[in-house]
ZADO-1210 file (C-alpha; in nm, 4 decimals, padded with zeros to 6 digits):
<atoms>
<atom x="-01.7173" y="10.9196" z="11.5935" code="MET" pos="1"/>
<atom x="-01.6476" y="10.8659" z="11.2216" code="LYS" pos="2"/>
<atom x="-01.2859" y="10.9298" z="11.1159" code="LYS" pos="3"/>
<atom x="-01.2476" y="11.1735" z="10.8326" code="PHE" pos="4"/>
<atom x="-00.9749" y="11.2545" z="10.5793" code="THR" pos="5"/>
<atom x="-00.9317" y="11.6339" z="10.6304" code="ILE" pos="6"/>
<atom x="-00.7308" y="11.8943" z="10.4294" code="ALA" pos="7"/>
<atom x="-00.6343" y="12.1920" z="10.6320" code="ILE" pos="8"/>
<atom x="-00.4681" y="12.5323" z="10.5581" code="GLY" pos="9"/>
<atom x="-00.4210" y="12.8735" z="10.6879" code="SER" pos="10"/>
<atom x="-00.2461" y="13.2089" z="10.6320" code="ASP" pos="11"/>
<atom x="-00.0254" y="13.3551" z="10.8990" code="HIS" pos="12"/>
<atom x="-00.3254" y="13.5049" z="11.0827" code="ALA" pos="13"/>
<atom x="-00.4686" y="13.1587" z="11.1364" code="GLY" pos="14"/>
<atom x="-00.1542" y="12.9594" z="11.1903" code="PHE" pos="15"/>
<atom x="-00.1620" y="12.9196" z="11.5629" code="ALA" pos="16"/>
<atom x="-00.5122" y="12.7847" z="11.5645" code="TYR" pos="17"/>
<atom x="-00.4421" y="12.5620" z="11.2596" code="LYS" pos="18"/>
<atom x="-00.1676" y="12.3953" z="11.4581" code="GLU" pos="19"/>
<atom x="-00.4079" y="12.3466" z="11.7544" code="LYS" pos="20"/>
<atom x="-00.6886" y="12.2094" z="11.5365" code="VAL" pos="21"/>
<atom x="-00.4469" y="11.9746" z="11.3404" code="LYS" pos="22"/>
<atom x="-00.3095" y="11.8472" z="11.6764" code="ALA" pos="23"/>
<atom x="-00.6672" y="11.7695" z="11.7963" code="MET" pos="24"/>
<atom x="-00.7712" y="11.6031" z="11.4720" code="LEU" pos="25"/>
<atom x="-00.4625" y="11.3763" z="11.4792" code="PHE" pos="26"/>
<atom x="-00.5246" y="11.2949" z="11.8408" code="ALA" pos="27"/>
<atom x="-00.8804" y="11.1999" z="11.7606" code="GLU" pos="28"/>
<atom x="-00.7697" y="10.9633" z="11.4793" code="GLY" pos="29"/>
<atom x="-00.8520" y="11.1557" z="11.1782" code="HIS" pos="30"/>
<atom x="-00.6245" y="11.1665" z="10.8703" code="THR" pos="31"/>
<atom x="-00.4997" y="11.5246" z="10.8024" code="VAL" pos="32"/>
<atom x="-00.2775" y="11.6853" z="10.5360" code="ARG" pos="33"/>
<atom x="-00.1562" y="12.0288" z="10.6121" code="ASP" pos="34"/>
<atom x="-00.1385" y="12.2550" z="10.3012" code="PHE" pos="35"/>
<atom x="00.0469" y="12.5342" z="10.4944" code="GLY" pos="36"/>
<atom x="00.1448" y="12.7930" z="10.5824" code="THR" pos="37"/>
<atom x="00.4152" y="12.6704" z="10.8157" code="ASN" pos="38"/>
<atom x="00.4683" y="12.9884" z="11.0249" code="SER" pos="39"/>
<atom x="00.3210" y="13.3169" z="11.1285" code="ASP" pos="40"/>
<atom x="00.5296" y="13.5129" z="10.8794" code="ALA" pos="41"/>
<atom x="00.3008" y="13.7293" z="10.6554" code="PRO" pos="42"/>
<atom x="00.1735" y="13.5427" z="10.3544" code="CYS" pos="43"/>
<atom x="-00.1077" y="13.5458" z="10.1040" code="ASP" pos="44"/>
<atom x="-00.4036" y="13.3199" z="10.2081" code="TYR" pos="45"/>
<atom x="-00.5196" y="13.2247" z="09.8585" code="PRO" pos="46"/>
<atom x="-00.1803" y="13.0303" z="09.8137" code="ASP" pos="47"/>
<atom x="-00.2767" y="12.7905" z="10.0899" code="PHE" pos="48"/>
<atom x="-00.6634" y="12.8031" z="10.0876" code="ILE" pos="49"/>
<atom x="-00.7099" y="12.7232" z="09.7165" code="ARG" pos="50"/>
<atom x="-00.5170" y="12.3958" z="09.7286" code="PRO" pos="51"/>
<atom x="-00.7229" y="12.2813" z="10.0227" code="VAL" pos="52"/>
<atom x="-01.0448" y="12.3510" z="09.8448" code="ALA" pos="53"/>
<atom x="-00.9284" y="12.1959" z="09.5223" code="GLU" pos="54"/>
<atom x="-00.8245" y="11.8703" z="09.7018" code="ALA" pos="55"/>
<atom x="-01.1686" y="11.8460" z="09.8724" code="VAL" pos="56"/>
<atom x="-01.3461" y="11.9207" z="09.5372" code="ALA" pos="57"/>
<atom x="-01.1409" y="11.6431" z="09.3619" code="ARG" pos="58"/>
<atom x="-01.2495" y="11.3937" z="09.6362" code="GLY" pos="59"/>
<atom x="-00.9004" y="11.3437" z="09.7875" code="GLU" pos="60"/>
<atom x="-01.0358" y="11.4601" z="10.1201" code="PHE" pos="61"/>
<atom x="-01.3800" y="11.4369" z="10.2727" code="GLU" pos="62"/>
<atom x="-01.3585" y="11.7626" z="10.4379" code="ARG" pos="63"/>
<atom x="-01.1520" y="12.0882" z="10.4515" code="GLY" pos="64"/>
<atom x="-01.0797" y="12.3358" z="10.7213" code="ILE" pos="65"/>
<atom x="-00.9380" y="12.6783" z="10.6406" code="VAL" pos="66"/>
<atom x="-00.8229" y="12.9500" z="10.8810" code="LEU" pos="67"/>
<atom x="-00.7356" y="13.3064" z="10.8710" code="GLY" pos="68"/>
<atom x="-00.7779" y="13.6339" z="11.0740" code="GLY" pos="69"/>
<atom x="-01.1508" y="13.6552" z="11.0262" code="SER" pos="70"/>
<atom x="-01.2081" y="13.3527" z="10.7916" code="GLY" pos="71"/>
<atom x="-01.3948" y="13.5521" z="10.5443" code="ASN" pos="72"/>
<atom x="-01.1315" y="13.5838" z="10.2738" code="GLY" pos="73"/>
<atom x="-01.0640" y="13.2153" z="10.3194" code="GLU" pos="74"/>
<atom x="-01.4164" y="13.1226" z="10.2715" code="ALA" pos="75"/>
<atom x="-01.4432" y="13.3438" z="09.9529" code="ILE" pos="76"/>
<atom x="-01.1343" y="13.1686" z="09.8083" code="VAL" pos="77"/>
<atom x="-01.2624" y="12.8265" z="09.8931" code="ALA" pos="78"/>
<atom x="-01.6177" y="12.8925" z="09.7508" code="ASN" pos="79"/>
<atom x="-01.4602" y="12.9890" z="09.4109" code="ARG" pos="80"/>
<atom x="-01.3836" y="12.6200" z="09.3619" code="VAL" pos="81"/>
<atom x="-01.6686" y="12.4291" z="09.1977" code="LYS" pos="82"/>
<atom x="-01.8211" y="12.1847" z="09.4440" code="GLY" pos="83"/>
<atom x="-01.7063" y="12.3627" z="09.7566" code="ILE" pos="84"/>
<atom x="-01.9604" y="12.4733" z="10.0151" code="ARG" pos="85"/>
<atom x="-01.7573" y="12.6641" z="10.2753" code="CYS" pos="86"/>
<atom x="-01.9052" y="12.8699" z="10.5617" code="GLY" pos="87"/>
<atom x="-01.7409" y="13.0898" z="10.8238" code="VAL" pos="88"/>
<atom x="-01.8494" y="12.9660" z="11.1562" code="CYS" pos="89"/>
<atom x="-01.8052" y="13.1554" z="11.4902" code="TRP" pos="90"/>
<atom x="-02.0206" y="12.9345" z="11.7063" code="ASN" pos="91"/>
<atom x="-02.1363" y="12.5751" z="11.7409" code="GLU" pos="92"/>
<atom x="-02.4900" y="12.6468" z="11.6101" code="GLN" pos="93"/>
<atom x="-02.3435" y="12.7949" z="11.2799" code="LEU" pos="94"/>
<atom x="-02.1283" y="12.4822" z="11.2471" code="ALA" pos="95"/>
<atom x="-02.4297" y="12.2526" z="11.2889" code="VAL" pos="96"/>
<atom x="-02.6313" y="12.4532" z="11.0154" code="TRP" pos="97"/>
<atom x="-02.3291" y="12.4586" z="10.7815" code="ASN" pos="98"/>
<atom x="-02.3465" y="12.0793" z="10.7834" code="ARG" pos="99"/>
<atom x="-02.7101" y="12.0090" z="10.8306" code="SER" pos="100"/>
<atom x="-02.8544" y="12.2695" z="10.5942" code="HIS" pos="101"/>
<atom x="-02.5715" y="12.3306" z="10.3482" code="ASN" pos="102"/>
<atom x="-02.3815" y="12.0029" z="10.3449" code="ASP" pos="103"/>
<atom x="-02.0732" y="12.2142" z="10.4144" code="GLY" pos="104"/>
<atom x="-01.7638" y="12.0274" z="10.2979" code="ASN" pos="105"/>
<atom x="-01.5294" y="12.3101" z="10.4069" code="CYS" pos="106"/>
<atom x="-01.5266" y="12.5042" z="10.7400" code="LEU" pos="107"/>
<atom x="-01.3691" y="12.8450" z="10.7797" code="SER" pos="108"/>
<atom x="-01.2520" y="12.9949" z="11.1162" code="LEU" pos="109"/>
<atom x="-01.1259" y="13.3359" z="11.2158" code="GLY" pos="110"/>
<atom x="-00.8421" y="13.3247" z="11.4751" code="GLN" pos="111"/>
<atom x="-00.9041" y="13.6889" z="11.5561" code="ARG" pos="112"/>
<atom x="-01.2730" y="13.6296" z="11.6218" code="THR" pos="113"/>
<atom x="-01.3048" y="13.3318" z="11.8508" code="ILE" pos="114"/>
<atom x="-01.1131" y="13.1703" z="12.1298" code="THR" pos="115"/>
<atom x="-00.8981" y="12.8615" z="12.0820" code="GLU" pos="116"/>
<atom x="-01.1468" y="12.6660" z="12.2947" code="GLU" pos="117"/>
<atom x="-01.4403" y="12.7831" z="12.0708" code="GLU" pos="118"/>
<atom x="-01.2497" y="12.6966" z="11.7587" code="ALA" pos="119"/>
<atom x="-01.1908" y="12.3406" z="11.8761" code="LEU" pos="120"/>
<atom x="-01.5582" y="12.2896" z="11.9873" code="LYS" pos="121"/>
<atom x="-01.6761" y="12.4221" z="11.6499" code="ILE" pos="122"/>
<atom x="-01.4576" y="12.1825" z="11.4616" code="VAL" pos="123"/>
<atom x="-01.5748" y="11.8926" z="11.6727" code="ARG" pos="124"/>
<atom x="-01.9456" y="11.9736" z="11.6272" code="ILE" pos="125"/>
<atom x="-01.8983" y="12.0382" z="11.2653" code="TRP" pos="126"/>
<atom x="-01.7455" y="11.6917" z="11.2132" code="LEU" pos="127"/>
<atom x="-02.0249" y="11.5329" z="11.4200" code="LEU" pos="128"/>
<atom x="-02.3111" y="11.7030" z="11.2296" code="SER" pos="129"/>
<atom x="-02.4868" y="11.5275" z="10.9404" code="ASN" pos="130"/>
<atom x="-02.6516" y="11.6764" z="10.6315" code="PHE" pos="131"/>
<atom x="-03.0359" y="11.6558" z="10.6653" code="GLU" pos="132"/>
<atom x="-03.1069" y="11.6320" z="10.2919" code="GLY" pos="133"/>
<atom x="-03.4813" y="11.6888" z="10.2112" code="GLY" pos="134"/>
<atom x="-03.5667" y="12.0399" z="10.1177" code="ARG" pos="135"/>
<atom x="-03.2019" y="12.1420" z="10.1657" code="HIS" pos="136"/>
<atom x="-03.0839" y="11.9110" z="09.8751" code="LEU" pos="137"/>
<atom x="-03.2971" y="12.1043" z="09.6255" code="ALA" pos="138"/>
<atom x="-03.1404" y="12.4318" z="09.7438" code="ARG" pos="139"/>
<atom x="-02.7885" y="12.2922" z="09.7006" code="ILE" pos="140"/>
<atom x="-02.8709" y="12.1651" z="09.3515" code="ASN" pos="141"/>
<atom x="-02.9822" y="12.5182" z="09.2685" code="LYS" pos="142"/>
<atom x="-02.6561" y="12.6541" z="09.3857" code="ILE" pos="143"/>
<atom x="-02.4676" y="12.4042" z="09.1790" code="ASP" pos="144"/>
<atom x="-02.6577" y="12.4964" z="08.8639" code="THR" pos="145"/>
<atom x="-02.5438" y="12.8619" z="08.8596" code="TYR" pos="146"/>
</atoms>
């Protein structure tokens, strides 16, 4: 498997899974930078998610992973950054489509919506999946022109 540079961040509601995902990524040889949060104390997710998305958009990291309770707010924040294509994925098929159809460079996970085992599987398949290009490239170009 290709080794990636990955930015990761969460709020308090995604903290436990962030730590598990981060440990798995390190164990598999990826380079990971944790943008926080550093505990399960209540915090505001934009403070940690936006820096992840900005670092990916600047090209400092190849991929970003953001986590929260549902993953929805985190995806919204990430997608406000030009050049980010972040999808909330709650199963492996969605993770494949996020990469293969949308060239997703950011993955959002909801700790309150999936098991830890599912989260780790989703991350692995997302990293293994490739962008198909073709008809999907024209659609991404349209997104980027708005």
